[in-house]
N, C-alpha and C positions, 0 to 999 in steps of 0.2 A: 553520325549514326553508323556508317560503315566500319569505323574503328571499334565501336561498341559491339556490333554484330560479329566482327572478326574474332572476338574472344570465345565464341561458341564453336567448339570443335566439330559439331554435327552440321553446321551450316557452311555451304559453299556458295558464295555470291558470284553470280555470273555477269551481272551488269545492272543497267538502270532502265526504267521505263517512264514515259510521260505521255500525256495527252495534251495537245495544244489548246489554247484558249478557244472557247466556243465562239463562233461567229466573228472570229478575228480576221484581220487582213493577212495576206501572205507575209508581210513584213513583221507583224506581231507574232505570228506563228513561228517564223524563222528565228526570231529572238528567243522564244521559249526553247526551241530545239538547240540553238547555239549554247544557251545556258546549261542544258543537260550535257552537251558534249564537253563543255568546259569542266563541269563537275566530274565527268568520267575521267578526264585527263588528270585532274587534281587527285582523285582517289587512286588512280593507277600509279601515280608518282609516289604514293606512300608505301607501296609494295607491302600491303597487308597480307597476312597469311589467309589462305582460302578465299581471297578476293581477286577475281580475274579481270573484271571490267572489260570483257570481250564483246558483250552484248549491249546494244543500244536500241531499245524498242521504242519507237516514236513514229507517229504518223498514222493517219487513218484514211479512209476512202477520199475525203475531201482535201487532204494536204500531204498525201504520201510522196508526191514528187519533191516538195520542199524538204521533207524528212530525209529522203534519200540524198539530196544535195548536201544536207547538213550532217550526214554520217550514219544514218539509221542502218542497222543490220537486220532488224525485224520491223515489218509494217503490218498494220491490221486493216484489212480491206473488206470486211464482212458486208457492209452495205453495198459495195460494188458487186459482190458475188451473190448475195441473198436478197437484196432490195431493202427498202426502208423498213424500219421496225413498225409493228402494229401500234405500239404506244409511243407517244412523243418523248423526246429527250427530257422534257421538263418532268416527266413521271419519275425518271431515274435521278436527275440532277436538278433540284429545285434551287435555282440561283437567287430566289427572293427570300428563302428561309433565313432566319437569323443564324449567325455563326455559332451561338452558344446553345442552340436547340439540340 
């Protein structure tokens, strides 16, 4: 995808972002973050035009320490700052929904 996006002269790709698995153990979350770091390294090695890969955004309030250990340059800690959301996560991410819906 990065190779395809690099063809557009008006786009400048700065890096990658992920959210770890919900309700995962630290080891499972760490695995997700390591995969993104590996992908960042692979894309960076291609030396694509307008693709910097300097930013690695991963980790949220519950797993930011693991994210930092795995190379995050940006973390999202809104819950730690603002508290829990009024609506539950299932309102936004319905994991029981069918994939083809």
